[in-house]
C-alpha positions as CSV (number, residue, x, y, z in Angstrom):
1,M,0.1,0.1,0.0
2,A,2.8,2.2,0.6
3,D,3.7,2.4,-3.1
4,L,0.1,3.7,-4.1
5,T,-1.1,7.1,-4.4
6,V,-4.6,8.4,-4.4
7,R,-5.6,11.5,-6.5
8,P,-8.7,12.9,-7.6
9,M,-10.3,11.2,-10.7
10,T,-9.9,13.1,-14.1
11,D,-11.4,12.6,-17.5
12,A,-8.1,11.2,-18.6
13,D,-8.8,8.1,-16.3
14,A,-11.9,7.3,-18.2
15,D,-10.8,4.2,-20.0
16,R,-9.2,2.7,-17.0
17,V,-12.1,3.5,-14.5
18,L,-14.6,2.0,-17.0
19,A,-12.5,-1.1,-17.7
20,I,-12.1,-1.6,-13.8
21,Y,-15.9,-1.0,-13.5
22,Q,-16.7,-3.6,-16.1
23,A,-14.4,-6.2,-14.6
24,G,-16.2,-5.9,-11.4
25,L,-19.7,-6.1,-13.1
26,D,-18.4,-9.2,-14.8
27,T,-18.0,-11.1,-11.5
28,G,-21.7,-11.0,-11.1
29,D,-21.4,-9.9,-7.5
30,A,-20.9,-6.1,-7.7
31,S,-24.2,-4.6,-9.1
32,F,-27.2,-5.3,-10.9
33,E,-25.7,-3.4,-13.7
34,V,-24.0,-5.7,-16.4
35,T,-22.5,-3.2,-18.6
36,A,-20.3,-0.1,-17.6
37,P,-21.9,3.2,-18.8
38,T,-20.4,5.6,-21.3
39,W,-18.0,8.1,-19.8
40,A,-20.4,10.7,-20.2
41,V,-23.1,9.0,-18.3
42,F,-20.7,7.9,-15.5
43,D,-19.3,11.5,-15.3
44,A,-22.8,13.1,-15.0
45,A,-24.1,10.8,-12.2
46,R,-21.1,11.4,-9.9
47,L,-20.1,14.3,-7.7
48,D,-16.8,15.9,-9.0
49,A,-15.5,16.6,-5.4
50,H,-15.7,12.9,-4.2
51,R,-14.0,10.9,-7.0
52,F,-10.8,9.4,-6.4
53,V,-8.4,6.8,-8.1
54,A,-5.6,4.8,-6.5
55,V,-2.5,4.7,-9.0
56,D,0.8,2.7,-8.7
57,P,4.1,4.4,-9.1
58,G,3.8,4.2,-12.9
59,G,0.5,6.1,-12.8
60,T,-1.8,3.0,-13.7
61,V,-5.1,3.4,-12.0
62,L,-5.7,0.3,-9.8
63,G,-9.1,1.3,-8.5
64,W,-11.7,4.1,-8.0
65,V,-14.2,5.4,-5.7
66,A,-17.1,7.9,-6.3
67,V,-20.4,9.1,-4.9
68,S,-23.7,9.9,-6.3
69,P,-26.4,12.1,-4.4
70,T,-29.0,10.0,-3.0
71,S,-31.7,12.9,-3.6
72,T,-32.1,16.4,-5.0
73,R,-34.0,17.4,-2.0
74,A,-32.1,19.8,0.3
75,V,-32.6,17.6,3.5
76,Y,-30.5,14.9,2.0
77,A,-27.7,17.3,0.9
78,G,-25.3,15.5,3.3
79,V,-26.1,11.9,2.3
80,V,-24.4,10.2,-0.6
81,E,-24.2,6.7,-2.1
82,H,-20.7,5.4,-3.0
83,S,-19.3,2.8,-5.4
84,I,-15.8,1.4,-5.2
85,Y,-14.0,-1.0,-7.6
86,V,-10.6,-2.3,-7.7
87,D,-8.8,-4.0,-10.6
88,P,-8.8,-7.8,-10.1
89,A,-5.2,-7.9,-10.4
90,A,-4.7,-5.4,-7.7
91,Q,-7.1,-6.8,-5.2
92,G,-5.7,-7.7,-1.7
93,R,-3.1,-5.0,-1.6
94,G,-5.2,-2.4,0.5
95,V,-6.5,-0.3,-2.6
96,A,-10.0,-0.3,-1.6
97,R,-9.2,0.6,2.0
98,L,-7.0,3.4,0.8
99,L,-9.9,4.7,-1.5
100,L,-12.4,4.5,1.1
101,D,-10.4,6.3,3.6
102,A,-9.9,9.1,1.1
103,L,-13.5,9.3,0.4
104,I,-14.4,9.4,4.2
105,T,-11.9,12.4,4.7
106,S,-13.3,14.1,1.6
107,T,-17.0,13.8,2.4
108,E,-16.5,14.7,6.0
109,A,-14.4,17.9,4.9
110,A,-17.4,18.8,2.9
111,G,-20.1,18.3,5.5
112,V,-21.7,15.0,4.3
113,W,-22.9,13.1,7.3
114,T,-23.8,9.7,5.8
115,I,-22.3,7.6,3.1
116,Q,-24.5,4.6,2.2
117,S,-24.2,1.7,-0.1
118,G,-25.9,-1.5,-1.2
119,V,-23.7,-4.7,-1.4
120,F,-24.8,-8.2,-2.5
121,P,-24.3,-10.7,0.6
122,E,-22.2,-12.9,-1.6
123,N,-19.5,-10.0,-1.7
124,T,-18.0,-10.8,1.6
125,A,-14.7,-9.0,0.9
126,S,-16.7,-5.6,0.3
127,L,-18.8,-6.3,3.5
128,A,-15.7,-6.9,5.5
129,L,-14.0,-3.8,4.1
130,H,-16.9,-1.6,4.9
131,Q,-17.3,-2.9,8.4
132,R,-13.6,-2.3,9.1
133,A,-14.0,1.3,7.9
134,G,-16.8,2.1,10.2
135,F,-19.8,1.2,8.1
136,R,-22.7,-0.8,9.7
137,V,-25.4,-2.9,8.4
138,I,-28.7,-1.1,8.6
139,G,-30.8,-3.9,6.9
140,V,-31.3,-6.4,4.1
141,R,-33.5,-5.7,1.2
142,E,-34.6,-9.3,0.5
143,R,-35.2,-10.3,-3.3
144,V,-35.2,-6.8,-4.2
145,G,-34.2,-7.4,-7.9
146,R,-33.3,-10.1,-10.4
147,H,-29.9,-10.5,-11.7
148,H,-28.7,-13.0,-14.1
149,G,-32.0,-14.7,-13.8
150,R,-32.3,-15.0,-10.0
151,W,-33.5,-12.9,-7.2
152,R,-30.8,-11.0,-5.2
153,D,-30.7,-9.6,-1.6
154,V,-28.9,-6.4,-1.1
155,V,-27.3,-5.6,2.4
156,L,-27.6,-1.9,3.0
157,L,-24.7,-0.1,4.7
158,E,-24.0,3.3,6.0
159,R,-21.3,5.1,7.8
160,R,-22.6,8.1,9.9
161,S,-19.8,10.7,10.2
162,P,-18.8,11.2,14.0
163,A,-17.3,14.6,13.0
164,I,-20.7,16.1,11.8
165,T,-23.3,16.4,14.6
């Protein structure tokens, strides 16, 4: 992990970000989505201030994290939903934790009080990562959607900022 750097995501990262996203989708346990969107769609759906990539010393993007607003209503301005994806070849190197820590720092500095996410229960590595980073399970949406011909549950996670009261 010492050889990795986290920096803001830029348009120049589009190809790697979308390739890593697609690799995660291809596992079948990352999202209900099956195809990564175009960069324009991806870019429009995520907040600029809270998008990061982890890069190796050569500048290769190994993973990314980004947030989307959960609602346009003012009362939910401090609540975001995040996604985090790591290149399969870089998993187990602490990339996801580095990205999640950067996201937490960024969102807390901006006054975001809740980061939330939905994770398939089969994605045990993601669930463990989030719990180590201070997320808690708030419930399970049972059989919430069909994915590859079968019903899937989604574990709802949230991290409430202790810095924002």
